[in-house]
C-alpha positions in Angstrom: -66.3 53.7 -65.1 -62.7 54.5 -63.9 -61.2 52.4 -61.1 -58.3 52.9 -58.8 -56.3 49.7 -57.7 -54.7 49.9 -54.4 -51.6 48.0 -52.8 -51.4 49.1 -49.2 -48.0 47.9 -47.5 -46.1 49.1 -44.2 -44.2 51.9 -46.1 -45.7 52.4 -49.6 -49.0 52.6 -51.3 -48.8 50.9 -55.0 -51.5 52.8 -57.2 -53.0 51.4 -60.5 -55.9 52.7 -62.7 -58.1 51.4 -65.2 -61.1 52.1 -67.4 -62.8 49.1 -66.7 -60.5 47.0 -69.3 -57.0 47.1 -68.4 -55.2 48.1 -65.3 -51.9 50.0 -65.6 -49.5 51.1 -62.8 -50.2 55.0 -61.9 -47.5 55.4 -59.2 -46.4 54.3 -55.9 -46.5 56.6 -53.0 -43.9 56.0 -49.9 -46.1 56.7 -46.6 -44.3 55.2 -43.7 -47.7 54.5 -41.9 -48.9 58.3 -42.3 -52.4 57.4 -43.5 -53.8 60.8 -43.4 -51.0 61.6 -46.0 -52.1 59.0 -48.1 -55.8 60.1 -48.0 -54.6 63.8 -48.8 -52.2 62.3 -52.0 -55.1 60.1 -53.0 -57.7 62.8 -53.1 -55.5 64.7 -55.5 -55.8 61.4 -58.0 -59.3 60.5 -57.3 -60.5 64.0 -58.3 -58.1 64.5 -61.4 -58.4 61.0 -62.8 -62.7 61.1 -62.1 -62.3 57.8 -60.1 -65.8 55.8 -59.4 -64.5 53.0 -57.7 -61.7 51.8 -55.7 -60.2 48.0 -55.6 -58.2 48.0 -52.2 -55.8 44.7 -51.9 -57.1 42.7 -48.7 -54.1 40.5 -47.3 -55.1 37.1 -46.4 -52.7 34.2 -45.4 -52.6 31.0 -47.9 -54.6 29.0 -45.4 -57.7 31.9 -46.0 -56.9 33.6 -42.5 -56.4 37.2 -42.1 -53.1 38.3 -42.2 -51.5 40.9 -39.4 -52.0 43.8 -41.9 -55.7 43.1 -42.5 -57.1 45.3 -39.6 -55.2 48.2 -40.9 -56.3 47.5 -44.4 -59.6 47.3 -43.1 -59.5 50.6 -41.0 -58.1 52.2 -44.2 -60.9 51.2 -46.4 -63.1 52.8 -43.7 -61.3 55.9 -43.9 -61.4 56.0 -47.8 -65.0 55.1 -48.0 -65.7 58.0 -45.4 -63.8 60.8 -47.1 -64.5 59.9 -50.7 -67.9 58.6 -50.5 -66.8 55.9 -53.6 -67.4 52.1 -53.2 -64.2 50.5 -52.1 -63.9 46.8 -53.0 -61.7 44.4 -51.1 -59.6 42.0 -53.6 -57.8 39.2 -52.4 -54.1 39.8 -52.7 -52.5 36.5 -51.9 -49.4 35.8 -54.0 -49.5 39.6 -56.1 -46.2 40.2 -54.8 -44.8 36.9 -55.9 -46.9 37.5 -59.4 -45.3 40.6 -59.4 -41.7 39.7 -58.9 -41.8 36.6 -61.3 -43.0 39.0 -64.2 -40.3 41.6 -63.6 -37.7 38.4 -63.5 -39.2 37.4 -66.6 -38.7 40.9 -68.2 -34.9 40.9 -66.9 -35.6 43.8 -64.4 -32.8 44.0 -61.7 -33.3 43.3 -58.0 -32.6 46.8 -57.2 -35.3 48.1 -59.6 -37.8 45.1 -58.7 -37.6 46.2 -55.1 -39.1 49.6 -55.9 -41.6 48.5 -58.4 -43.4 45.6 -56.6 -46.2 47.6 -54.9 -47.0 49.2 -58.2 -47.1 45.9 -60.2 -49.0 44.4 -57.4 -51.6 46.9 -57.5 -52.1 46.3 -61.3 -52.4 42.7 -60.5 -55.0 43.4 -57.8 -57.2 45.6 -59.8 -56.8 43.5 -63.1 -58.0 40.3 -61.0 -61.0 42.2 -60.1 -61.6 43.6 -63.5 -61.4 40.1 -65.0 -63.7 38.4 -62.2 -66.4 41.0 -62.5 -66.7 40.7 -66.2 -67.4 36.7 -66.1 
């Protein structure tokens, strides 16, 4: 099965891909809240990569309440399911940006470069978390 991992932010969408074992960074798309543009761009990826399942990061606060971005993510999930007829799984994304930054700091990546890569790496963490949990 081929998976797509998504980390939806207010300005960018981090995308990762997996064959079911290891998640890898695919790309980051800048969108500035144009979600129809994102659907169009994802359509190309889903068709060319033969994606069978999508794992979408679901933003929660540390106290388990929903973040301000949660309703946007739920709307986006609905659009994805309607457009692609593919199962979209919500995966808790708490701390994924911190984990991503920590990994890049350990890799001695500059702050400027980290800012550009954090959403892509966060999508890898989201997808890999789902893959690890589903196999337990």
